[in-house]
LUMNU-972869 format. One record per residue: residue number from 1; residue in three letters; z, x, y of N, C-alpha, C, O in turn. Coordinates in pm, 1 decimal, always signed. Atoms other than C-alpha are relative to their C-alpha. Layout:
<recs>
+-----+------+----------+----------+----------+----------+----------+----------+----------+----------+----------+----------+----------+----------+
| pos | code |      nzz |      nxx |      nyy |     cazz |     caxx |     cayy |      czz |      cxx |      cyy |      ozz |      oxx |      oyy |
+-----+------+----------+----------+----------+----------+----------+----------+----------+----------+----------+----------+----------+----------+
| NUM |  ala |        Z |        X |        Y |        Z |        X |        Y |        Z |        X |        Y |        Z |        X |        Y |
...
+-----+------+----------+----------+----------+----------+----------+----------+----------+----------+----------+----------+----------+----------+
</recs>
This chain:
<recs>
+-----+------+----------+----------+----------+----------+----------+----------+----------+----------+----------+----------+----------+----------+
| pos | code |      nzz |      nxx |      nyy |     cazz |     caxx |     cayy |      czz |      cxx |      cyy |      ozz |      oxx |      oyy |
+-----+------+----------+----------+----------+----------+----------+----------+----------+----------+----------+----------+----------+----------+
|   1 |  unk |    -36.3 |    +88.3 |   +126.6 |  +2655.7 | +14232.0 |  +8503.0 |   -123.4 |    -23.0 |    -83.5 |   -233.5 |    -48.6 |    -34.6 |
|   2 |  unk |   +112.7 |    +22.7 |   +102.5 |  +2439.8 | +14195.0 |  +8212.1 |    -33.1 |   -142.1 |    -22.8 |    +52.4 |   -229.8 |    -34.9 |
|   3 |  unk |    +30.7 |   +149.8 |     -0.8 |  +2243.9 | +13883.0 |  +8184.4 |    +23.7 |    -82.8 |   -110.2 |    +19.5 |   -205.6 |   -102.4 |
|   4 |  unk |    -19.7 |    +76.8 |   +116.9 |  +2321.1 | +13808.6 |  +7817.2 |   +157.7 |    +20.5 |    -34.3 |   +196.6 |    +26.1 |   -150.9 |
|   5 |  unk |   -136.9 |    -26.8 |    +33.0 |  +2701.3 | +13866.3 |  +7859.4 |    +72.8 |   -130.6 |    -15.8 |    +52.4 |   -237.8 |    +41.3 |
|   6 |  unk |    -94.7 |   +101.1 |    +21.9 |  +2965.0 | +13670.1 |  +7724.4 |    +77.8 |    -41.7 |   +129.1 |   +119.3 |   -157.0 |   +141.0 |
|   7 |  unk |    -61.3 |    +43.5 |   -133.8 |  +3122.2 | +13673.9 |  +8077.6 |    -93.4 |    -57.8 |    +99.1 |    -52.2 |   -108.6 |   +203.4 |
|   8 |  unk |   +128.6 |    +54.6 |    -99.9 |  +2779.2 | +13568.4 |  +8246.4 |    +35.7 |   -140.8 |     +9.7 |    +44.7 |   -214.7 |    -88.4 |
|   9 |  unk |    +10.1 |   +163.1 |    -24.0 |  +2826.8 | +13225.6 |  +8412.8 |    -71.7 |     -4.9 |   +142.8 |    -87.5 |    +89.8 |   +219.8 |
|  10 |  unk |    +64.9 |     +4.5 |   -150.4 |  +2652.1 | +13088.1 |  +8722.3 |   +110.0 |    +11.6 |   +103.0 |   +100.0 |    +74.4 |   +208.4 |
|  11 |  unk |    -98.3 |    -21.8 |   -117.0 |  +2968.7 | +13053.1 |  +8900.0 |    +61.6 |   +129.0 |     +7.8 |    +92.0 |   +163.2 |   +122.0 |
|  12 |  unk |    -27.3 |   -131.2 |    -18.1 |  +3083.5 | +13392.5 |  +8834.7 |    -95.8 |    +73.8 |    +74.0 |    -55.3 |   +146.0 |   +165.1 |
|  13 |  unk |   +139.0 |    -59.5 |    -60.8 |  +2735.8 | +13518.8 |  +8945.5 |    +14.3 |    -24.6 |   +163.6 |    +20.7 |    +62.1 |   +250.8 |
|  14 |  unk |    -17.4 |    +63.8 |   -150.8 |  +2770.3 | +13297.5 |  +9274.1 |   +107.9 |    +70.4 |    +75.0 |    +84.8 |   +114.5 |   +187.6 |
|  15 |  unk |   -121.6 |    -59.8 |    -67.1 |  +3123.8 | +13441.2 |  +9356.0 |    -48.2 |   +146.3 |    +26.0 |    -46.4 |   +193.8 |   +139.5 |
|  16 |  unk |    +44.1 |   -137.3 |    -29.7 |  +2994.9 | +13783.8 |  +9319.3 |   -109.8 |    +11.9 |   +113.0 |    -99.7 |    +99.5 |   +199.0 |
|  17 |  unk |   +103.6 |     -7.2 |   -106.3 |  +2683.8 | +13719.5 |  +9537.3 |    +52.1 |    -41.3 |   +120.3 |     -5.8 |     -9.7 |   +224.2 |
|  18 |  unk |    -58.1 |    +48.4 |   -139.1 |  +2900.2 | +13560.1 |  +9798.8 |   +112.7 |   +100.4 |    +34.7 |   +191.8 |    +67.8 |   +123.2 |
|  19 |  unk |    -89.7 |   -104.4 |    -36.1 |  +3116.9 | +13886.0 |  +9806.2 |   +131.7 |     +2.2 |    -46.5 |   +206.3 |    +91.9 |     -7.1 |
|  20 |  unk |   -117.6 |    +29.1 |    +64.9 |  +3409.9 | +13765.6 |  +9609.5 |    +31.8 |   +148.3 |    -93.9 |    -58.7 |   +185.3 |   -168.7 |
|  21 |  unk |    -19.7 |   -103.7 |    +68.7 |  +3571.6 | +14087.6 |  +9452.0 |    +76.4 |    -45.2 |   -117.5 |   +175.0 |   -116.4 |    -98.3 |
|  22 |  unk |    -46.6 |    +35.0 |   +134.1 |  +3661.8 | +14039.4 |  +9085.7 |   +123.6 |   +105.4 |    -38.1 |   +118.5 |   +224.1 |     -5.9 |
|  23 |  unk |   -114.4 |    -94.9 |    +62.4 |  +3988.3 | +14193.0 |  +8927.6 |     +1.9 |    -41.2 |   -145.6 |     -8.1 |   -157.2 |   -185.7 |
|  24 |  unk |    -35.6 |     +2.6 |   +143.8 |  +4039.6 | +14257.5 |  +8563.7 |   +175.2 |    +24.4 |    -10.7 |   +220.2 |   +134.5 |    +21.0 |
|  25 |  unk |   -150.8 |     -7.5 |    +27.0 |  +4439.5 | +14200.9 |  +8488.7 |    +31.3 |    +28.6 |   -131.2 |    -26.9 |    -15.4 |   -230.3 |
|  26 |  unk |    -65.4 |    -44.8 |   +149.8 |  +4645.8 | +14362.2 |  +8211.4 |    -80.5 |    +69.0 |    -86.8 |    -85.3 |    +42.3 |   -206.9 |
|  27 |  unk |   +100.0 |   -107.0 |    +85.2 |  +4398.8 | +14628.9 |  +8094.2 |   +111.1 |    +95.1 |    -63.8 |   +205.1 |   +149.5 |     -5.8 |
|  28 |  unk |    -84.7 |    -68.0 |   +101.6 |  +4562.8 | +14796.9 |  +7808.8 |    +73.4 |    -70.7 |    -85.8 |   +134.9 |    -18.3 |   -178.7 |
|  29 |  unk |    -81.5 |    +75.3 |    +77.0 |  +4716.6 | +14507.2 |  +7674.3 |    -86.0 |    -63.6 |   -111.4 |    -24.0 |   -126.2 |   -197.5 |
|  30 |  unk |    +81.9 |    +44.8 |    +84.2 |  +4429.3 | +14405.5 |  +7469.8 |   -148.4 |    +65.0 |     -0.8 |   -185.6 |   +131.7 |    +95.8 |
|  31 |  unk |   +130.4 |    -58.2 |     +4.9 |  +4069.4 | +14507.6 |  +7355.0 |    -90.7 |    -74.7 |    +90.8 |   -174.9 |     -8.3 |   +151.3 |
|  32 |  unk |    +80.2 |    +73.7 |    -78.1 |  +3903.6 | +14221.3 |  +7543.7 |    -14.6 |    +42.5 |   +132.8 |   -122.1 |    +28.5 |   +191.2 |
|  33 |  unk |    +29.6 |    -33.0 |   -144.8 |  +3974.0 | +14355.8 |  +7883.1 |   -116.2 |   +113.1 |    +24.9 |   -197.1 |   +112.7 |   +117.6 |
|  34 |  unk |   +109.4 |    -99.0 |     +3.2 |  +3759.7 | +14664.7 |  +7799.8 |   -126.5 |    -44.4 |     -3.7 |   -213.1 |    +12.2 |    +63.0 |
|  35 |  unk |   +139.9 |    +60.2 |     -2.8 |  +3466.1 | +14455.7 |  +7722.5 |    -23.8 |    -68.3 |   +157.6 |   -123.9 |    -66.5 |   +229.2 |
|  36 |  unk |    +38.7 |    +65.0 |   -165.9 |  +3511.8 | +14274.1 |  +8063.3 |     -5.7 |   +109.3 |    +92.3 |    -76.2 |    +86.5 |   +190.6 |
|  37 |  unk |    +33.1 |   -108.9 |    -73.3 |  +3530.3 | +14610.0 |  +8224.3 |   -140.8 |    +33.7 |    +16.7 |   -192.9 |    +54.7 |   +126.3 |
|  38 |  unk |   +129.9 |    -47.2 |    +24.4 |  +3190.8 | +14696.1 |  +8087.1 |   -101.2 |   -123.6 |    +49.6 |   -208.2 |    -99.8 |   +105.6 |
|  39 |  unk |    +81.9 |   +109.6 |    -23.3 |  +3050.8 | +14341.1 |  +8134.8 |    -28.1 |    -54.8 |   +127.8 |   -136.6 |    -96.7 |   +168.2 |
|  40 |  unk |     +6.6 |    +81.4 |   -110.3 |  +3162.5 | +14210.9 |  +8453.3 |     -4.0 |   +134.7 |   +125.1 |    -39.2 |   +104.5 |   +239.1 |
|  41 |  unk |    -18.2 |   -106.1 |    -86.9 |  +3208.4 | +14572.5 |  +8638.6 |    +60.1 |    -56.6 |   +138.2 |     -0.2 |    -78.6 |   +243.3 |
|  42 |  unk |    -73.0 |    +47.9 |   -108.6 |  +3480.8 | +14450.3 |  +8854.1 |    +25.2 |    +99.0 |   +101.7 |     +5.9 |   +219.8 |    +87.6 |
|  43 |  unk |    -35.2 |    -95.7 |   -100.1 |  +3599.8 | +14569.1 |  +9193.0 |   +136.5 |    +76.5 |     -5.5 |   +158.2 |   +185.4 |    +47.6 |
|  44 |  unk |   -137.8 |    -45.5 |    +34.9 |  +3967.4 | +14612.4 |  +9075.7 |    +28.6 |     +2.0 |   -142.3 |    -18.6 |    -91.2 |   -207.5 |
|  45 |  unk |    -54.1 |     -1.9 |   +141.1 |  +4116.4 | +14701.8 |  +8733.0 |   +155.1 |    +13.0 |    +10.0 |   +204.0 |   +113.0 |    +62.5 |
|  46 |  unk |   -148.7 |    -14.7 |    +10.6 |  +4482.4 | +14649.2 |  +8692.4 |    +63.2 |    +58.4 |   -125.3 |    +60.6 |    -11.1 |   -226.9 |
|  47 |  unk |    -45.1 |    -49.2 |   +139.4 |  +4638.8 | +14858.8 |  +8424.4 |   +135.0 |    -69.3 |    -27.0 |   +213.3 |    -81.5 |    +67.2 |
|  48 |  unk |   -101.9 |    +79.0 |    +39.6 |  +4905.9 | +14667.7 |  +8244.4 |   +128.7 |    +88.0 |     -9.0 |   +127.9 |   +203.5 |    -51.5 |
|  49 |  unk |   -133.8 |    -73.1 |     +1.0 |  +5278.4 | +14762.7 |  +8278.7 |    +47.8 |    +57.0 |    -93.0 |   +130.8 |   +146.7 |    -77.7 |
|  50 |  unk |    -35.3 |    -77.8 |   +147.0 |  +5312.3 | +14851.0 |  +7904.0 |    -47.8 |   +141.0 |    +17.6 |    +24.9 |   +230.2 |    -26.1 |
|  51 |  unk |    +72.5 |   -138.8 |     +3.4 |  +5087.4 | +15159.9 |  +7972.3 |    +87.9 |    +80.1 |    +90.8 |   +127.4 |   +192.7 |    +60.6 |
|  52 |  unk |    -77.7 |    -89.5 |   -102.4 |  +5284.6 | +15265.4 |  +8284.3 |   +158.9 |     -0.1 |    -22.7 |   +224.9 |    +93.7 |    +21.9 |
|  53 |  unk |   -141.6 |     +1.6 |    +39.0 |  +5632.1 | +15183.3 |  +8169.6 |    +32.4 |   +115.9 |    -87.6 |    -26.8 |   +113.3 |   -195.4 |
|  54 |  unk |    -29.2 |   -109.7 |    +89.1 |  +5771.8 | +15508.2 |  +8012.3 |   -112.2 |   +112.4 |    +16.9 |    -99.1 |   +204.0 |    -64.3 |
|  55 |  unk |   +104.5 |    -91.3 |     -6.4 |  +5460.5 | +15722.9 |  +8113.1 |    +61.0 |   +129.1 |    +14.8 |    +13.8 |   +217.9 |    -56.3 |
|  56 |  unk |    -60.9 |   -126.0 |     -3.0 |  +5685.5 | +16010.5 |  +8214.6 |    +15.6 |    +58.0 |   -129.7 |     -5.6 |   +178.2 |   -145.1 |
|  57 |  unk |    -39.7 |    -54.9 |   +134.2 |  +5778.2 | +16045.0 |  +7849.4 |   -102.6 |     +3.1 |   -107.6 |    -72.1 |    +49.9 |   -217.3 |
|  58 |  unk |    +97.7 |    +23.8 |    +97.2 |  +5446.8 | +15973.6 |  +7669.8 |   -128.8 |    +68.1 |    +50.0 |   -191.4 |    +29.1 |   +148.6 |
|  59 |  unk |   +127.2 |    -53.1 |     -0.4 |  +5157.8 | +16197.0 |  +7645.9 |   -138.1 |    -91.1 |    -48.2 |   -253.5 |    -84.7 |     -5.9 |
|  60 |  unk |   +102.0 |   +113.9 |    +24.1 |  +4968.4 | +15919.0 |  +7484.8 |    -38.0 |    -91.3 |   +100.5 |   -152.4 |   -133.4 |   +117.6 |
|  61 |  unk |    +29.6 |   +112.7 |   -108.8 |  +5017.1 | +15681.3 |  +7770.6 |    -79.2 |    +78.2 |   +108.3 |   -183.0 |    +28.6 |   +152.2 |
|  62 |  unk |    +65.1 |    -66.4 |    -90.4 |  +4920.3 | +15954.1 |  +8017.2 |   -164.9 |    +20.6 |    -10.1 |   -249.0 |     +1.9 |    +77.9 |
|  63 |  unk |   +145.0 |     +9.6 |    +45.0 |  +4592.1 | +16011.7 |  +7820.0 |    -86.8 |   -137.0 |     +4.6 |   -203.6 |   -150.2 |    +41.4 |
|  64 |  unk |    +61.7 |   +141.9 |    -39.1 |  +4525.5 | +15643.7 |  +7820.5 |    -23.9 |    -39.0 |   +127.0 |   -129.8 |    -98.0 |   +148.6 |
|  65 |  unk |    +15.5 |    +28.7 |   -115.9 |  +4572.3 | +15599.2 |  +8165.2 |    -98.6 |   +101.9 |    +62.1 |   -158.0 |    +58.1 |   +160.7 |
|  66 |  unk |   +128.1 |    -96.6 |    -41.2 |  +4321.2 | +15901.8 |  +8238.2 |   -113.7 |    -57.0 |    -58.2 |   -217.2 |    -63.7 |     +8.2 |
|  67 |  unk |   +133.7 |    +54.3 |    +42.9 |  +4078.0 | +15751.4 |  +8030.5 |    -36.1 |   -127.2 |    +66.0 |   -151.0 |   -136.5 |   +109.2 |
|  68 |  unk |    +38.2 |    +97.0 |    -67.2 |  +4098.5 | +15411.9 |  +8179.9 |    -26.5 |    +36.4 |   +137.3 |   -107.6 |    -39.0 |   +191.0 |
|  69 |  unk |    +33.0 |    -38.1 |   -156.0 |  +4077.9 | +15568.2 |  +8537.0 |   -146.8 |    +72.5 |     -5.3 |   -217.1 |    +73.8 |    +95.7 |
|  70 |  unk |   +127.9 |    -57.5 |    +33.7 |  +3770.9 | +15743.2 |  +8406.4 |   -102.1 |   -111.4 |    -20.8 |   -209.8 |   -112.0 |    +38.8 |
|  71 |  unk |    +92.4 |    +99.3 |    +25.6 |  +3611.3 | +15445.0 |  +8279.5 |    -15.2 |    -97.6 |   +119.0 |   -126.0 |   -149.3 |   +133.2 |
|  72 |  unk |    +22.8 |    +85.9 |   -101.4 |  +3691.6 | +15223.8 |  +8604.7 |    -73.5 |    +72.4 |   +100.4 |   -137.4 |    +12.4 |   +186.8 |
|  73 |  unk |    +80.9 |    -91.9 |   -114.2 |  +3542.9 | +15520.0 |  +8812.6 |   -136.9 |    -22.2 |    -36.1 |   -216.4 |    -24.0 |    +57.9 |
|  74 |  unk |   +129.6 |     +4.1 |    +56.2 |  +3226.5 | +15474.4 |  +8591.5 |    -79.8 |   -140.4 |    +50.9 |   -201.1 |   -160.3 |    +55.9 |
|  75 |  unk |    +58.1 |   +124.8 |    -35.0 |  +3191.2 | +15126.4 |  +8710.4 |    +44.4 |    -47.5 |   +159.9 |    +38.7 |   -161.3 |   +206.5 |
|  76 |  unk |    -35.1 |     +9.7 |   -145.9 |  +3315.8 | +15193.1 |  +9082.6 |   +109.8 |   -102.4 |    +30.3 |   +119.0 |   -173.7 |   +130.2 |
|  77 |  unk |    -92.5 |   +107.3 |    -38.2 |  +3602.0 | +14990.4 |  +9041.8 |   +132.7 |    +98.9 |    +43.0 |   +144.9 |   +214.6 |     +2.5 |
|  78 |  unk |   -146.9 |    -45.3 |    -22.3 |  +3982.8 | +15062.2 |  +9201.5 |    +75.3 |    -26.7 |   -110.7 |    +57.2 |   -133.9 |   -168.4 |
|  79 |  unk |    -94.3 |     +5.3 |    +85.7 |  +4240.6 | +15114.9 |  +8961.4 |   +132.5 |    -28.9 |    +65.9 |   +171.2 |    +31.8 |   +165.8 |
|  80 |  unk |   -124.8 |    +19.0 |    -60.4 |  +4575.8 | +14957.3 |  +9018.2 |    +91.6 |    +26.5 |   -110.4 |    +69.6 |    -26.3 |   -219.4 |
|  81 |  unk |    -76.3 |    -10.6 |   +105.1 |  +4869.3 | +15090.1 |  +8824.2 |   +121.5 |    -88.1 |    +30.1 |   +197.7 |    -57.6 |   +121.8 |
|  82 |  unk |   -124.7 |    +83.8 |    -40.2 |  +5136.0 | +14803.0 |  +8814.4 |   +107.0 |    +30.2 |    -93.2 |    +79.3 |    +91.5 |   -196.3 |
|  83 |  unk |    -88.5 |    -15.9 |    +80.8 |  +5469.3 | +14807.2 |  +8668.6 |   +103.5 |   +133.0 |     +8.0 |   +196.3 |   +163.4 |    -66.9 |
|  84 |  unk |    -96.4 |   -130.2 |    -38.6 |  +5621.5 | +15131.6 |  +8824.7 |   +150.4 |    -50.3 |    +37.9 |   +181.4 |   -102.0 |   +145.2 |
|  85 |  unk |   -139.7 |    +56.1 |    -11.9 |  +5985.7 | +15046.9 |  +8781.2 |   +108.9 |   +100.4 |    +23.2 |   +216.1 |    +69.3 |    +75.1 |
|  86 |  unk |    -97.8 |    -95.8 |    -16.1 |  +6161.6 | +15367.3 |  +8779.9 |    -38.9 |   +117.9 |    +77.4 |   -157.8 |   +139.8 |   +100.7 |
|  87 |  unk |    +51.4 |    -96.3 |    -85.8 |  +6176.7 | +15668.9 |  +8989.6 |    -54.2 |   +122.8 |    -90.2 |   -130.1 |   +209.0 |    -45.8 |
|  88 |  unk |    +66.0 |    -96.4 |   +105.4 |  +6111.2 | +15884.3 |  +8646.0 |   -168.6 |    -29.0 |     +3.8 |   -253.1 |    +56.5 |    +30.1 |
|  89 |  unk |   +149.5 |    +25.8 |    +19.3 |  +5769.9 | +15704.5 |  +8601.6 |    -83.4 |    +36.5 |   +106.7 |   -199.6 |    +73.4 |    +89.5 |
|  90 |  unk |    +56.9 |    -44.2 |   -136.8 |  +5692.4 | +15775.0 |  +8971.7 |     -8.5 |   +152.8 |     -2.6 |   -108.5 |   +224.2 |     +3.6 |
|  91 |  unk |    -19.0 |   -134.2 |    -57.6 |  +5840.0 | +16096.7 |  +9015.4 |    -58.4 |   +109.0 |   -123.9 |   -139.5 |   +198.8 |   -101.2 |
|  92 |  unk |    +57.4 |   -103.4 |   +108.0 |  +5784.1 | +16279.7 |  +8650.5 |   -131.4 |     +1.0 |    -12.5 |   -188.1 |   +103.2 |    -50.9 |
|  93 |  unk |   +161.1 |    +12.7 |    +22.0 |  +5429.4 | +16165.1 |  +8643.6 |    -74.1 |    +47.0 |   +138.3 |   -194.8 |    +31.2 |   +157.1 |
|  94 |  unk |    +81.6 |    -39.6 |   -142.0 |  +5359.2 | +16309.0 |  +9013.5 |   -118.8 |    +65.3 |    -31.8 |   -224.2 |    +30.1 |    +21.2 |
|  95 |  unk |   +116.9 |    -73.2 |    +33.8 |  +5129.0 | +16548.6 |  +8858.6 |   -121.5 |    -69.1 |    -19.8 |   -225.2 |    -39.2 |    +39.3 |
|  96 |  unk |    +92.5 |    +89.3 |    +57.6 |  +4927.3 | +16284.0 |  +8686.2 |    -34.3 |    -97.8 |   +138.0 |   -151.2 |   -110.0 |   +174.6 |
|  97 |  unk |    +24.3 |    +93.2 |   -131.2 |  +4949.9 | +16043.5 |  +9008.2 |    -93.8 |    +76.4 |    +88.4 |   -197.5 |    +27.9 |   +133.6 |
|  98 |  unk |    +75.8 |    -67.1 |   -121.6 |  +4823.7 | +16313.5 |  +9241.2 |   -153.5 |    +55.4 |    -48.7 |   -249.1 |    +75.6 |    +26.2 |
|  99 |  unk |   +130.8 |    -28.6 |    +70.3 |  +4543.7 | +16415.1 |  +8981.1 |   -115.2 |   -121.8 |    +20.0 |   -231.1 |   -113.5 |    +60.7 |
| 100 |  unk |    +80.4 |   +144.6 |     +3.1 |  +4412.3 | +16053.5 |  +8961.2 |    -27.2 |    -56.1 |   +132.3 |   -124.7 |   -129.2 |   +149.8 |
| 101 |  unk |     -1.0 |    +67.0 |   -126.3 |  +4480.5 | +15965.8 |  +9329.6 |   -144.4 |    +46.0 |    +48.3 |   -189.5 |   +147.2 |     -5.4 |
| 102 |  unk |     -6.5 |   +124.6 |    -33.6 |  +4256.9 | +15815.0 |  +9518.8 |    -21.3 |   -100.0 |    -90.4 |    +22.6 |   -212.0 |    -64.5 |
| 103 |  unk |    +52.1 |    +91.8 |    +98.2 |  +4124.8 | +15643.3 |  +9229.9 |   +101.6 |   -101.4 |    -57.1 |    +61.8 |   -206.9 |   -106.6 |
| 104 |  unk |    -87.7 |    +92.0 |    +44.3 |  +4460.0 | +15485.0 |  +9136.1 |   +102.7 |    -48.3 |   +108.3 |   +174.7 |    +32.9 |   +166.3 |
| 105 |  unk |    -99.4 |    +56.1 |    -83.9 |  +4666.7 | +15246.3 |  +9353.8 |   +124.1 |    -27.8 |    -74.4 |   +134.2 |    -66.1 |   -191.0 |
| 106 |  unk |   -133.0 |    +19.9 |    +88.4 |  +5021.5 | +15225.1 |  +9280.8 |    +66.9 |   -128.5 |    +37.6 |    +79.0 |   -163.8 |   +154.9 |
| 107 |  unk |    -64.9 |   +141.4 |    -24.4 |  +5191.8 | +14893.7 |  +9251.5 |   +133.3 |     -8.7 |    -55.8 |   +149.1 |    -44.4 |   -172.5 |
| 108 |  unk |   -134.5 |     +9.8 |    +65.5 |  +5573.3 | +14910.8 |  +9219.1 |    +39.1 |   -129.8 |    -12.4 |     +1.7 |   -215.1 |    +68.1 |
| 109 |  unk |    -74.2 |   +132.5 |    +20.2 |  +5775.2 | +14618.6 |  +9071.7 |   +136.5 |    +15.7 |    +58.1 |   +218.7 |    +88.9 |     +2.9 |
| 110 |  unk |   -140.1 |     +9.0 |    -74.1 |  +6074.5 | +14570.8 |  +9294.3 |    +69.9 |   -118.7 |    -14.1 |     +4.0 |   -222.5 |     -7.8 |
| 111 |  unk |    -64.6 |   +141.3 |    -24.3 |  +6343.1 | +14303.3 |  +9284.7 |    -44.2 |    -54.4 |   +155.0 |    -56.6 |    +10.1 |   +259.2 |
| 112 |  unk |    +21.4 |    +68.6 |   -115.2 |  +6259.7 | +14041.5 |  +9528.8 |    +83.7 |    -11.8 |   +111.8 |   +199.1 |    -51.5 |    +95.1 |
| 113 |  unk |   -111.6 |     -5.6 |    -96.9 |  +6408.7 | +14067.2 |  +9862.1 |     -6.1 |   -148.2 |    +54.6 |   -114.8 |   -199.6 |    +81.2 |
| 114 |  unk |    -18.0 |   +128.2 |    -55.6 |  +6534.3 | +13726.9 |  +9987.4 |    -43.0 |    -26.5 |   +142.2 |     +2.1 |    +42.4 |   +233.6 |
| 115 |  unk |    +23.2 |    +21.5 |   -135.1 |  +6375.4 | +13573.3 | +10287.9 |   +126.8 |    -63.7 |    +81.4 |   +220.7 |   -105.3 |    +13.7 |
| 116 |  unk |   -120.0 |    +47.6 |    -57.6 |  +6627.5 | +13454.6 | +10541.3 |    +16.7 |   -164.1 |    -10.5 |   +115.2 |   -220.3 |    +37.4 |
| 117 |  unk |    -20.5 |   +132.1 |    +48.0 |  +6559.7 | +13087.9 | +10416.2 |    +73.3 |     -2.4 |   -122.0 |   +167.3 |    -80.6 |   -135.8 |
| 118 |  unk |    -40.6 |    -37.4 |   +133.1 |  +6635.9 | +13208.7 | +10063.7 |   +179.9 |    +46.4 |    +20.6 |   +266.8 |    +16.0 |    -61.1 |
| 119 |  unk |   -153.3 |    -49.0 |    +17.6 |  +6988.4 | +13367.4 | +10170.2 |   +105.0 |    -94.8 |    +53.7 |   +225.0 |    -67.5 |    +52.8 |
| 120 |  unk |    -91.7 |    +96.0 |    -41.9 |  +7128.7 | +13052.0 | +10317.6 |    +69.5 |    -83.2 |    -88.3 |   +149.4 |   -166.2 |    -45.0 |
+-----+------+----------+----------+----------+----------+----------+----------+----------+----------+----------+----------+----------+----------+
</recs>
C-alpha cells in the first residue's frame, strides 16, 4: 500500500498487519474500484454482476473480465466473479472460465433455499 494513498489509514494498515484480508467489491461498476485495487492491493476482488450478466453474448464483457483478471493477478489478488445467474453465462463462457481458472472464483447467485424454520 502506498504511503500517500487516499486509501491509507492507520486503521486499515493495522488490519492488514494483523492478517485481515481486504476485498474490493463491485469492481467494474465504477472507476474508483480500479484505484482501490492499485492502492490497497486487496486479497480479493469481486467483479460486479453487471460485467458477468450476459457475458456469453458480449465480447466486450469478456475482454473486460480478462483485463480485470490480469490486473488482479498483478497485485496477487484472487478474483471472484459474482452474479452468474444463468446456465448460458456459465456454460457458453466455459472456454473463458477455463482459461482464467484458477485465478477466478465463481460465485453463483441462486434463489435462497429456506431453512426448516423458514418453511414452517
